[in-house]
N, CA, C and O atoms as a GROMACS GRO file, in nm:
protein
  468
    1MET      N    1   0.065  -0.135  -0.008
    1MET     CA    2   0.015  -0.017  -0.008
    1MET      C    3   0.131   0.158   0.004
    1MET      O    4   0.185   0.207   0.103
    2SER      N    5   0.129   0.194  -0.108
    2SER     CA    6   0.267   0.263  -0.107
    2SER      C    7   0.180   0.372  -0.103
    2SER      O    8   0.075   0.380  -0.167
    3GLY      N    9   0.227   0.461  -0.021
    3GLY     CA   10   0.200   0.600   0.068
    3GLY      C   11   0.107   0.606   0.190
    3GLY      O   12   0.063   0.713   0.231
    4PHE      N   13   0.075   0.480   0.253
    4PHE     CA   14   0.045   0.470   0.302
    4PHE      C   15   0.128   0.420   0.495
    4PHE      O   16   0.203   0.323   0.498
    5ARG      N   17   0.116   0.454   0.553
    5ARG     CA   18   0.188   0.456   0.644
    5ARG      C   19   0.160   0.293   0.737
    5ARG      O   20   0.060   0.240   0.785
    6SER      N   21   0.285   0.260   0.730
    6SER     CA   22   0.313   0.082   0.740
    6SER      C   23   0.385   0.062   0.891
    6SER      O   24   0.469   0.137   0.940
    7GLU      N   25   0.325  -0.068   0.955
    7GLU     CA   26   0.459  -0.150   1.051
    7GLU      C   27   0.488  -0.293   1.032
    7GLU      O   28   0.434  -0.404   1.033
    8THR      N   29   0.593  -0.238   1.015
    8THR     CA   30   0.691  -0.390   1.006
    8THR      C   31   0.721  -0.464   1.140
    8THR      O   32   0.747  -0.400   1.241
    9TYR      N   33   0.717  -0.594   1.139
    9TYR     CA   34   0.799  -0.675   1.236
    9TYR      C   35   0.919  -0.545   1.348
    9TYR      O   36   0.981  -0.457   1.287
   10GLN      N   37   0.928  -0.554   1.456
   10GLN     CA   38   1.022  -0.449   1.514
   10GLN      C   39   1.150  -0.585   1.554
   10GLN      O   40   1.270  -0.599   1.531
   11ILE      N   41   1.051  -0.662   1.621
   11ILE     CA   42   1.144  -0.814   1.695
   11ILE      C   43   1.128  -0.897   1.636
   11ILE      O   44   1.034  -0.891   1.556
   12ASP      N   45   1.221  -1.033   1.643
   12ASP     CA   46   1.170  -1.130   1.568
   12ASP      C   47   1.073  -1.265   1.635
   12ASP      O   48   1.136  -1.276   1.740
   13PRO      N   49   1.011  -1.326   1.640
   13PRO     CA   50   0.912  -1.417   1.706
   13PRO      C   51   0.999  -1.463   1.858
   13PRO      O   52   0.944  -1.475   1.967
   14GLN      N   53   1.131  -1.480   1.832
   14GLN     CA   54   1.174  -1.575   1.951
   14GLN      C   55   1.225  -1.448   2.060
   14GLN      O   56   1.188  -1.455   2.177
   15GLN      N   57   1.305  -1.342   2.019
   15GLN     CA   58   1.273  -1.202   2.101
   15GLN      C   59   1.137  -1.179   2.161
   15GLN      O   60   1.115  -1.171   2.282
   16GLY      N   61   1.039  -1.170   2.055
   16GLY     CA   62   0.880  -1.159   2.113
   16GLY      C   63   0.855  -1.248   2.181
   16GLY      O   64   0.747  -1.221   2.231
   17LEU      N   65   0.908  -1.394   2.236
   17LEU     CA   66   0.866  -1.473   2.332
   17LEU      C   67   0.918  -1.457   2.446
   17LEU      O   68   0.843  -1.455   2.543
   18GLN      N   69   1.047  -1.442   2.462
   18GLN     CA   70   1.141  -1.427   2.536
   18GLN      C   71   1.088  -1.233   2.623
   18GLN      O   72   1.100  -1.224   2.745
   19LEU      N   73   1.047  -1.135   2.559
   19LEU     CA   74   0.983  -1.024   2.646
   19LEU      C   75   0.811  -1.006   2.685
   19LEU      O   76   0.752  -0.920   2.751
   20ALA      N   77   0.755  -1.143   2.604
   20ALA     CA   78   0.606  -1.182   2.662
   20ALA      C   79   0.651  -1.211   2.779
   20ALA      O   80   0.624  -1.140   2.876
   21LYS      N   81   0.758  -1.368   2.792
   21LYS     CA   82   0.783  -1.394   2.952
   21LYS      C   83   0.825  -1.296   3.035
   21LYS      O   84   0.786  -1.302   3.152
   22GLN      N   85   0.881  -1.226   3.008
   22GLN     CA   86   0.973  -1.150   3.112
   22GLN      C   87   0.834  -1.032   3.142
   22GLN      O   88   0.833  -0.996   3.259
   23GLN      N   89   0.746  -0.983   3.072
   23GLN     CA   90   0.637  -0.899   3.100
   23GLN      C   91   0.496  -1.003   3.171
   23GLN      O   92   0.394  -0.949   3.214
   24THR      N   93   0.513  -1.142   3.171
   24THR     CA   94   0.415  -1.158   3.238
   24THR      C   95   0.456  -1.195   3.423
   24THR      O   96   0.406  -1.207   3.535
   25ILE      N   97   0.575  -1.198   3.351
   25ILE     CA   98   0.678  -1.226   3.520
   25ILE      C   99   0.562  -1.160   3.654
   25ILE      O  100   0.483  -1.230   3.717
   26ASP      N  101   0.572  -1.084   3.662
   26ASP     CA  102   0.492  -0.969   3.733
   26ASP      C  103   0.331  -1.034   3.778
   26ASP      O  104   0.308  -1.053   3.898
   27GLU      N  105   0.241  -1.060   3.687
   27GLU     CA  106   0.134  -1.103   3.692
   27GLU      C  107   0.107  -1.268   3.695
   27GLU      O  108  -0.005  -1.320   3.693
   28ILE      N  109   0.223  -1.334   3.701
   28ILE     CA  110   0.265  -1.484   3.769
   28ILE      C  111   0.310  -1.461   3.913
   28ILE      O  112   0.259  -1.541   3.991
   29HIS      N  113   0.376  -1.391   3.956
   29HIS     CA  114   0.367  -1.367   4.091
   29HIS      C  115   0.251  -1.310   4.169
   29HIS      O  116   0.202  -1.350   4.274
   30SER      N  117   0.213  -1.198   4.085
   30SER     CA  118   0.072  -1.136   4.146
   30SER      C  119  -0.017  -1.283   4.159
   30SER      O  120  -0.053  -1.304   4.275
   31ALA      N  121  -0.043  -1.348   4.096
   31ALA     CA  122  -0.116  -1.457   4.085
   31ALA      C  123  -0.060  -1.576   4.176
   31ALA      O  124  -0.147  -1.661   4.200
   32ILE      N  125   0.042  -1.597   4.220
   32ILE     CA  126   0.097  -1.672   4.316
   32ILE      C  127   0.057  -1.645   4.442
   32ILE      O  128  -0.005  -1.721   4.516
   33ARG      N  129   0.123  -1.455   4.480
   33ARG     CA  130   0.044  -1.416   4.600
   33ARG      C  131  -0.107  -1.415   4.611
   33ARG      O  132  -0.133  -1.393   4.729
   34SER      N  133  -0.182  -1.424   4.563
   34SER     CA  134  -0.345  -1.395   4.537
   34SER      C  135  -0.355  -1.535   4.628
   34SER      O  136  -0.426  -1.534   4.729
   35ASP      N  137  -0.284  -1.654   4.591
   35ASP     CA  138  -0.323  -1.807   4.590
   35ASP      C  139  -0.323  -1.831   4.689
   35ASP      O  140  -0.413  -1.883   4.755
   36ILE      N  141  -0.132  -1.771   4.748
   36ILE     CA  142  -0.145  -1.831   4.943
   36ILE      C  143  -0.190  -1.736   5.038
   36ILE      O  144  -0.190  -1.758   5.159
   37GLY      N  145  -0.236  -1.612   4.974
   37GLY     CA  146  -0.315  -1.498   5.054
   37GLY      C  147  -0.221  -1.495   5.172
   37GLY      O  148  -0.125  -1.571   5.186
   38GLY      N  149  -0.260  -1.398   5.257
   38GLY     CA  150  -0.228  -1.330   5.383
   38GLY      C  151  -0.135  -1.208   5.368
   38GLY      O  152  -0.118  -1.153   5.259
   39ASP      N  153  -0.071  -1.164   5.492
   39ASP     CA  154  -0.013  -1.010   5.432
   39ASP      C  155   0.122  -0.991   5.360
   39ASP      O  156   0.147  -0.883   5.308
   40GLU      N  157   0.209  -1.089   5.356
   40GLU     CA  158   0.330  -1.185   5.355
   40GLU      C  159   0.366  -1.254   5.307
   40GLU      O  160   0.360  -1.364   5.362
   41GLN      N  161   0.440  -1.248   5.149
   41GLN     CA  162   0.449  -1.400   5.093
   41GLN      C  163   0.585  -1.393   5.074
   41GLN      O  164   0.611  -1.276   5.044
   42GLN      N  165   0.692  -1.466   5.077
   42GLN     CA  166   0.814  -1.525   5.037
   42GLN      C  167   0.780  -1.574   4.905
   42GLN      O  168   0.683  -1.649   4.912
   43ILE      N  169   0.820  -1.562   4.802
   43ILE     CA  170   0.823  -1.644   4.659
   43ILE      C  171   0.998  -1.668   4.689
   43ILE      O  172   1.081  -1.582   4.718
   44ASP      N  173   1.015  -1.794   4.672
   44ASP     CA  174   1.176  -1.840   4.639
   44ASP      C  175   1.188  -1.861   4.496
   44ASP      O  176   1.283  -1.833   4.422
   45ASP      N  177   1.039  -1.932   4.458
   45ASP     CA  178   1.144  -1.987   4.280
   45ASP      C  179   0.972  -2.038   4.228
   45ASP      O  180   0.878  -2.080   4.296
   46THR      N  181   0.986  -2.012   4.093
   46THR     CA  182   0.875  -2.058   3.994
   46THR      C  183   0.896  -2.074   3.946
   46THR      O  184   0.998  -2.018   3.905
   47ASN      N  185   0.830  -2.187   3.861
   47ASN     CA  186   0.853  -2.305   3.786
   47ASN      C  187   0.752  -2.323   3.660
   47ASN      O  188   0.675  -2.416   3.638
   48THR      N  189   0.772  -2.217   3.589
   48THR     CA  190   0.661  -2.197   3.464
   48THR      C  191   0.679  -2.281   3.346
   48THR      O  192   0.786  -2.273   3.286
   49ASP      N  193   0.580  -2.367   3.301
   49ASP     CA  194   0.613  -2.370   3.177
   49ASP      C  195   0.508  -2.333   3.056
   49ASP      O  196   0.392  -2.293   3.048
   50TYR      N  197   0.623  -2.373   2.959
   50TYR     CA  198   0.560  -2.313   2.810
   50TYR      C  199   0.556  -2.382   2.688
   50TYR      O  200   0.632  -2.385   2.591
   51GLU      N  201   0.410  -2.457   2.728
   51GLU     CA  202   0.410  -2.563   2.611
   51GLU      C  203   0.352  -2.517   2.472
   51GLU      O  204   0.324  -2.398   2.458
   52ASN      N  205   0.334  -2.605   2.371
   52ASN     CA  206   0.309  -2.551   2.243
   52ASN      C  207   0.313  -2.458   2.161
   52ASN      O  208   0.247  -2.472   2.058
   53ASN      N  209   0.381  -2.348   2.180
   53ASN     CA  210   0.488  -2.287   2.173
   53ASN      C  211   0.442  -2.275   2.003
   53ASN      O  212   0.456  -2.374   1.932
   54ALA      N  213   0.390  -2.156   1.950
   54ALA     CA  214   0.342  -2.161   1.785
   54ALA      C  215   0.304  -1.996   1.777
   54ALA      O  216   0.251  -1.917   1.855
   55ILE      N  217   0.362  -1.987   1.633
   55ILE     CA  218   0.371  -1.830   1.603
   55ILE      C  219   0.246  -1.865   1.468
   55ILE      O  220   0.217  -1.942   1.377
   56LYS      N  221   0.207  -1.739   1.542
   56LYS     CA  222   0.043  -1.746   1.445
   56LYS      C  223   0.050  -1.622   1.374
   56LYS      O  224   0.106  -1.535   1.439
   57TYR      N  225   0.017  -1.592   1.277
   57TYR     CA  226   0.003  -1.469   1.167
   57TYR      C  227  -0.129  -1.460   1.204
   57TYR      O  228  -0.184  -1.567   1.231
   58LEU      N  229  -0.212  -1.332   1.216
   58LEU     CA  230  -0.353  -1.297   1.222
   58LEU      C  231  -0.393  -1.146   1.112
   58LEU      O  232  -0.366  -1.026   1.119
   59MET      N  233  -0.469  -1.231   1.015
   59MET     CA  234  -0.514  -1.099   0.907
   59MET      C  235  -0.673  -1.057   0.944
   59MET      O  236  -0.772  -1.128   0.926
   60LEU      N  237  -0.664  -0.911   1.003
   60LEU     CA  238  -0.792  -0.920   0.977
   60LEU      C  239  -0.822  -0.796   0.878
   60LEU      O  240  -0.742  -0.707   0.847
   61PRO      N  241  -0.947  -0.810   0.838
   61PRO     CA  242  -1.002  -0.696   0.732
   61PRO      C  243  -0.962  -0.541   0.773
   61PRO      O  244  -0.991  -0.498   0.885
   62VAL      N  245  -0.905  -0.475   0.693
   62VAL     CA  246  -0.880  -0.363   0.723
   62VAL      C  247  -0.891  -0.259   0.602
   62VAL      O  248  -0.829  -0.264   0.496
   63TRP      N  249  -0.986  -0.162   0.643
   63TRP     CA  250  -1.018  -0.026   0.505
   63TRP      C  251  -0.929   0.084   0.513
   63TRP      O  252  -0.919   0.149   0.618
   64VAL      N  253  -0.873   0.107   0.428
   64VAL     CA  254  -0.798   0.221   0.413
   64VAL      C  255  -0.807   0.314   0.304
   64VAL      O  256  -0.803   0.284   0.185
   65SER      N  257  -0.821   0.434   0.357
   65SER     CA  258  -0.818   0.559   0.298
   65SER      C  259  -0.785   0.664   0.321
   65SER      O  260  -0.760   0.687   0.439
   66ALA      N  261  -0.774   0.753   0.241
   66ALA     CA  262  -0.729   0.872   0.247
   66ALA      C  263  -0.814   1.004   0.165
   66ALA      O  264  -0.897   0.972   0.080
   67TYR      N  265  -0.792   1.136   0.192
   67TYR     CA  266  -0.861   1.243   0.137
   67TYR      C  267  -0.784   1.326   0.178
   67TYR      O  268  -0.700   1.315   0.267
   68LYS      N  269  -0.817   1.445   0.088
   68LYS     CA  270  -0.748   1.551   0.084
   68LYS      C  271  -0.817   1.729   0.095
   68LYS      O  272  -0.834   1.799  -0.005
   69TYR      N  273  -0.837   1.758   0.186
   69TYR     CA  274  -0.850   1.870   0.244
   69TYR      C  275  -0.771   1.983   0.264
   69TYR      O  276  -0.657   1.969   0.309
   70ASN      N  277  -0.827   2.122   0.227
   70ASN     CA  278  -0.718   2.229   0.255
   70ASN      C  279  -0.576   2.233   0.163
   70ASN      O  280  -0.504   2.331   0.183
   71ALA      N  281  -0.521   2.118   0.047
   71ALA     CA  282  -0.425   2.103  -0.001
   71ALA      C  283  -0.336   1.979   0.130
   71ALA      O  284  -0.213   1.973   0.118
   72LYS      N  285  -0.394   1.902   0.227
   72LYS     CA  286  -0.280   1.803   0.321
   72LYS      C  287  -0.403   1.700   0.287
   72LYS      O  288  -0.524   1.725   0.282
   73ILE      N  289  -0.334   1.578   0.265
   73ILE     CA  290  -0.406   1.474   0.243
   73ILE      C  291  -0.395   1.377   0.386
   73ILE      O  292  -0.285   1.355   0.437
   74TYR      N  293  -0.495   1.335   0.432
   74TYR     CA  294  -0.517   1.302   0.558
   74TYR      C  295  -0.557   1.109   0.574
   74TYR      O  296  -0.671   1.070   0.551
   75GLN      N  297  -0.470   1.032   0.604
   75GLN     CA  298  -0.499   0.900   0.558
   75GLN      C  299  -0.560   0.822   0.737
   75GLN      O  300  -0.516   0.857   0.846
   76PHE      N  301  -0.689   0.695   0.707
   76PHE     CA  302  -0.705   0.664   0.824
   76PHE      C  303  -0.686   0.488   0.769
   76PHE      O  304  -0.656   0.439   0.661
   77THR      N  305  -0.718   0.434   0.890
   77THR     CA  306  -0.780   0.298   0.851
   77THR      C  307  -0.900   0.276   0.918
   77THR      O  308  -0.932   0.383   0.971
   78VAL      N  309  -0.985   0.185   0.943
   78VAL     CA  310  -1.052   0.133   1.008
   78VAL      C  311  -1.068  -0.059   0.980
   78VAL      O  312  -1.082  -0.135   0.885
   79ASN      N  313  -1.053  -0.067   1.142
   79ASN     CA  314  -1.033  -0.222   1.177
   79ASN      C  315  -1.169  -0.295   1.163
   79ASN      O  316  -1.247  -0.282   1.258
   80ALA      N  317  -1.205  -0.363   1.065
   80ALA     CA  318  -1.366  -0.390   1.075
   80ALA      C  319  -1.402  -0.490   1.140
   80ALA      O  320  -1.520  -0.523   1.151
   81SER      N  321  -1.260  -0.579   1.215
   81SER     CA  322  -1.345  -0.616   1.370
   81SER      C  323  -1.394  -0.587   1.471
   81SER      O  324  -1.477  -0.636   1.548
   82THR      N  325  -1.296  -0.443   1.458
   82THR     CA  326  -1.356  -0.370   1.612
   82THR      C  327  -1.464  -0.225   1.587
   82THR      O  328  -1.552  -0.188   1.665
   83GLY      N  329  -1.426  -0.158   1.452
   83GLY     CA  330  -1.448  -0.063   1.438
   83GLY      C  331  -1.346   0.042   1.446
   83GLY      O  332  -1.354   0.150   1.389
   84GLU      N  333  -1.238  -0.004   1.531
   84GLU     CA  334  -1.149   0.124   1.593
   84GLU      C  335  -1.061   0.191   1.396
   84GLU      O  336  -1.021   0.134   1.295
   85VAL      N  337  -1.072   0.347   1.447
   85VAL     CA  338  -1.005   0.431   1.354
   85VAL      C  339  -0.927   0.481   1.385
   85VAL      O  340  -0.943   0.529   1.498
   86ILE      N  341  -0.818   0.501   1.330
   86ILE     CA  342  -0.678   0.522   1.326
   86ILE      C  343  -0.662   0.633   1.226
   86ILE      O  344  -0.666   0.595   1.109
   87GLY      N  345  -0.643   0.785   1.252
   87GLY     CA  346  -0.567   0.834   1.170
   87GLY      C  347  -0.556   0.968   1.186
   87GLY      O  348  -0.547   1.002   1.304
   88GLU      N  349  -0.552   1.109   1.057
   88GLU     CA  350  -0.574   1.200   1.176
   88GLU      C  351  -0.716   1.254   1.066
   88GLU      O  352  -0.784   1.200   0.979
   89ARG      N  353  -0.711   1.393   1.131
   89ARG     CA  354  -0.864   1.442   1.106
   89ARG      C  355  -0.840   1.601   1.137
   89ARG      O  356  -0.795   1.655   1.238
   90PRO      N  357  -0.901   1.676   0.974
   90PRO     CA  358  -0.823   1.818   1.005
   90PRO      C  359  -0.966   1.848   1.124
   90PRO      O  360  -1.077   1.798   1.141
   91LEU      N  361  -0.892   1.951   1.181
   91LEU     CA  362  -0.981   2.052   1.300
   91LEU      C  363  -1.032   2.182   1.235
   91LEU      O  364  -0.962   2.226   1.144
   92SER      N  365  -1.125   2.237   1.262
   92SER     CA  366  -1.155   2.350   1.214
   92SER      C  367  -1.118   2.451   1.292
   92SER      O  368  -1.171   2.417   1.398
   93ALA      N  369  -1.051   2.574   1.319
   93ALA     CA  370  -1.067   2.654   1.460
   93ALA      C  371  -1.152   2.727   1.490
   93ALA      O  372  -1.157   2.770   1.606
   94TRP      N  373  -1.270   2.773   1.366
   94TRP     CA  374  -1.428   2.853   1.378
   94TRP      C  375  -1.464   2.757   1.402
   94TRP      O  376  -1.549   2.832   1.448
   95LYS      N  377  -1.494   2.652   1.423
   95LYS     CA  378  -1.609   2.552   1.459
   95LYS      C  379  -1.570   2.537   1.604
   95LYS      O  380  -1.662   2.566   1.679
   96ILE      N  381  -1.412   2.484   1.688
   96ILE     CA  382  -1.403   2.460   1.807
   96ILE      C  383  -1.445   2.603   1.853
   96ILE      O  384  -1.548   2.611   1.920
   97THR      N  385  -1.356   2.746   1.817
   97THR     CA  386  -1.435   2.847   1.870
   97THR      C  387  -1.549   2.867   1.891
   97THR      O  388  -1.585   2.932   1.989
   98LEU      N  389  -1.632   2.816   1.803
   98LEU     CA  390  -1.839   2.843   1.795
   98LEU      C  391  -1.848   2.770   1.905
   98LEU      O  392  -1.879   2.817   2.014
   99ALA      N  393  -1.810   2.602   1.876
   99ALA     CA  394  -1.834   2.525   2.024
   99ALA      C  395  -1.794   2.529   2.177
   99ALA      O  396  -1.852   2.474   2.270
  100VAL      N  397  -1.674   2.616   2.179
  100VAL     CA  398  -1.695   2.676   2.290
  100VAL      C  399  -1.728   2.774   2.338
  100VAL      O  400  -1.723   2.802   2.458
  101LEU      N  401  -1.789   2.878   2.199
  101LEU     CA  402  -1.894   3.016   2.290
  101LEU      C  403  -2.008   2.932   2.323
  101LEU      O  404  -2.038   2.939   2.442
  102PHE      N  405  -2.071   2.864   2.261
  102PHE     CA  406  -2.204   2.791   2.287
  102PHE      C  407  -2.199   2.698   2.450
  102PHE      O  408  -2.281   2.704   2.541
  103GLY      N  409  -2.116   2.643   2.444
  103GLY     CA  410  -2.089   2.582   2.564
  103GLY      C  411  -2.106   2.712   2.695
  103GLY      O  412  -2.198   2.698   2.775
  104LEU      N  413  -2.019   2.824   2.705
  104LEU     CA  414  -2.025   2.907   2.802
  104LEU      C  415  -2.127   2.975   2.798
  104LEU      O  416  -2.184   2.998   2.904
  105ILE      N  417  -2.199   3.044   2.634
  105ILE     CA  418  -2.301   3.063   2.698
  105ILE      C  419  -2.449   3.005   2.778
  105ILE      O  420  -2.529   3.054   2.858
  106VAL      N  421  -2.428   2.840   2.688
  106VAL     CA  422  -2.513   2.764   2.786
  106VAL      C  423  -2.486   2.766   2.969
  106VAL      O  424  -2.552   2.763   3.073
  107LEU      N  425  -2.368   2.774   2.930
  107LEU     CA  426  -2.342   2.759   3.134
  107LEU      C  427  -2.384   2.915   3.203
  107LEU      O  428  -2.434   2.932   3.314
  108ALA      N  429  -2.354   3.004   3.118
  108ALA     CA  430  -2.408   3.098   3.160
  108ALA      C  431  -2.548   3.124   3.247
  108ALA      O  432  -2.579   3.149   3.364
  109ILE      N  433  -2.638   3.092   3.070
  109ILE     CA  434  -2.787   3.060   3.070
  109ILE      C  435  -2.832   3.014   3.242
  109ILE      O  436  -2.911   3.066   3.320
  110ALA      N  437  -2.720   2.862   3.259
  110ALA     CA  438  -2.787   2.812   3.347
  110ALA      C  439  -2.784   2.853   3.456
  110ALA      O  440  -2.890   2.854   3.518
  111PHE      N  441  -2.631   2.916   3.537
  111PHE     CA  442  -2.587   2.977   3.602
  111PHE      C  443  -2.699   3.111   3.652
  111PHE      O  444  -2.763   3.116   3.757
  112LEU      N  445  -2.696   3.228   3.524
  112LEU     CA  446  -2.790   3.295   3.577
  112LEU      C  447  -2.981   3.259   3.584
  112LEU      O  448  -3.062   3.345   3.618
  113TYR      N  449  -3.023   3.111   3.542
  113TYR     CA  450  -3.170   3.085   3.570
  113TYR      C  451  -3.135   3.015   3.769
  113TYR      O  452  -3.219   3.032   3.857
  114LEU      N  453  -3.019   2.954   3.791
  114LEU     CA  454  -3.023   2.924   3.880
  114LEU      C  455  -3.025   3.023   4.001
  114LEU      O  456  -3.098   3.037   4.099
  115GLN      N  457  -2.916   3.086   3.952
  115GLN     CA  458  -2.930   3.249   4.064
  115GLN      C  459  -3.074   3.305   4.053
  115GLN      O  460  -3.099   3.338   4.169
  116ASN      N  461  -3.158   3.327   3.994
  116ASN     CA  462  -3.304   3.355   3.985
  116ASN      C  463  -3.418   3.308   4.051
  116ASN      O  464  -3.524   3.363   4.081
  117HIS      N  465  -3.362   3.155   4.071
  117HIS     CA  466  -3.416   3.064   4.124
  117HIS      C  467  -3.416   2.969   4.225
  117HIS      O  468  -3.509   2.889   4.235
   0.00000   0.00000   0.00000
Protein backbone atom coordinates (compact mmCIF):
# COMPACT_ATOMS: atom_id res chain seq x y z
CA MET A 1 0.00 0.00 0.00
CA SER A 2 2.28 2.66 -1.31
CA GLY A 3 2.03 6.03 0.40
CA PHE A 4 0.41 4.70 3.57
CA ARG A 5 2.09 4.37 6.93
CA SER A 6 2.60 0.76 7.91
CA GLU A 7 4.48 -1.10 10.57
CA THR A 8 6.76 -4.06 10.12
CA TYR A 9 8.06 -6.45 12.74
CA GLN A 10 10.39 -4.71 15.13
CA ILE A 11 11.59 -7.93 16.80
CA ASP A 12 11.70 -11.52 15.63
CA PRO A 13 9.31 -14.14 17.08
CA GLN A 14 11.88 -15.64 19.47
CA GLN A 15 12.67 -12.20 20.92
CA GLY A 16 8.93 -11.55 21.18
CA LEU A 17 8.44 -14.75 23.20
CA GLN A 18 11.25 -13.81 25.58
CA LEU A 19 9.80 -10.31 25.98
CA ALA A 20 6.32 -11.74 26.65
CA LYS A 21 7.76 -14.07 29.30
CA GLN A 22 9.49 -11.13 31.01
CA GLN A 23 6.33 -9.04 30.92
CA THR A 24 4.23 -11.79 32.51
CA ILE A 25 6.53 -12.42 35.49
CA ASP A 26 4.77 -9.79 37.64
CA GLU A 27 1.34 -11.20 36.73
CA ILE A 28 2.46 -14.73 37.61
CA HIS A 29 3.88 -13.59 40.96
CA SER A 30 0.68 -11.64 41.68
CA ALA A 31 -1.42 -14.75 40.97
CA ILE A 32 0.79 -16.82 43.28
CA ARG A 33 0.49 -14.23 46.07
CA SER A 34 -3.28 -14.15 45.59
CA ASP A 35 -3.48 -17.95 45.86
CA ILE A 36 -1.31 -18.04 49.00
CA GLY A 37 -3.15 -15.19 50.73
CA GLY A 38 -2.07 -13.48 53.92
CA ASP A 39 -0.20 -10.24 54.46
CA GLU A 40 3.31 -11.22 53.35
CA GLN A 41 4.57 -13.91 51.03
CA GLN A 42 8.09 -14.88 50.12
CA ILE A 43 8.43 -16.44 46.68
CA ASP A 44 11.79 -18.16 46.38
CA ASP A 45 11.25 -19.92 43.08
CA THR A 46 8.66 -20.33 40.35
CA ASN A 47 8.50 -22.98 37.68
CA THR A 48 6.50 -21.92 34.65
CA ASP A 49 6.15 -24.21 31.65
CA TYR A 50 5.34 -22.82 28.20
CA GLU A 51 3.94 -25.60 26.07
CA ASN A 52 2.85 -25.78 22.44
CA ASN A 53 4.56 -22.53 21.46
CA ALA A 54 3.59 -21.47 17.97
CA ILE A 55 3.74 -18.41 15.80
CA LYS A 56 0.39 -17.34 14.43
CA TYR A 57 -0.19 -14.60 11.93
CA LEU A 58 -3.50 -12.84 12.10
CA MET A 59 -4.98 -10.98 9.17
CA LEU A 60 -7.92 -8.79 9.92
CA PRO A 61 -10.12 -7.04 7.41
CA VAL A 62 -8.92 -3.45 7.33
CA TRP A 63 -10.15 -0.58 5.24
CA VAL A 64 -7.58 2.03 4.29
CA SER A 65 -8.49 5.36 2.78
CA ALA A 66 -7.27 8.91 2.32
CA TYR A 67 -8.77 12.24 1.44
CA LYS A 68 -7.49 15.70 0.64
CA TYR A 69 -8.66 18.72 2.62
CA ASN A 70 -7.16 22.22 2.44
CA ALA A 71 -4.22 20.94 0.37
CA LYS A 72 -3.28 18.33 2.96
CA ILE A 73 -3.78 14.56 2.62
CA TYR A 74 -5.33 12.77 5.60
CA GLN A 75 -5.02 8.98 5.82
CA PHE A 76 -7.03 6.66 8.04
CA THR A 77 -7.67 2.97 8.58
CA VAL A 78 -10.71 1.20 9.97
CA ASN A 79 -10.42 -2.18 11.68
CA ALA A 80 -13.45 -4.01 10.31
CA SER A 81 -13.55 -6.38 13.29
CA THR A 82 -13.55 -3.79 16.09
CA GLY A 83 -14.57 -0.61 14.27
CA GLU A 84 -11.50 1.20 15.64
CA VAL A 85 -10.49 4.15 13.48
CA ILE A 86 -6.85 5.23 13.35
CA GLY A 87 -5.66 8.33 11.58
CA GLU A 88 -5.73 12.10 11.50
CA ARG A 89 -8.59 14.44 10.88
CA PRO A 90 -8.65 18.12 10.05
CA LEU A 91 -9.66 20.50 12.81
CA SER A 92 -11.62 23.65 12.10
CA ALA A 93 -10.57 26.57 14.30
CA TRP A 94 -13.80 28.47 13.79
CA LYS A 95 -15.98 25.42 14.58
CA ILE A 96 -14.00 24.78 17.77
CA THR A 97 -14.33 28.46 18.73
CA LEU A 98 -18.08 28.41 18.09
CA ALA A 99 -18.50 25.23 20.13
CA VAL A 100 -16.60 26.73 23.08
CA LEU A 101 -18.63 29.95 22.88
CA PHE A 102 -21.87 27.98 22.69
CA GLY A 103 -20.84 25.97 25.75
CA LEU A 104 -19.99 29.13 27.67
CA ILE A 105 -23.34 30.70 26.73
CA VAL A 106 -25.21 27.59 27.90
CA LEU A 107 -23.27 27.63 31.20
CA ALA A 108 -23.98 31.34 31.66
CA ILE A 109 -27.71 30.85 31.03
CA ALA A 110 -27.81 27.91 33.44
CA PHE A 111 -25.94 29.94 36.07
CA LEU A 112 -28.31 32.94 35.70
CA TYR A 113 -31.33 30.64 35.80
CA LEU A 114 -30.11 28.98 39.02
CA GLN A 115 -29.33 32.40 40.56
CA ASN A 116 -32.89 33.64 39.93
CA HIS A 117 -34.62 30.50 41.26
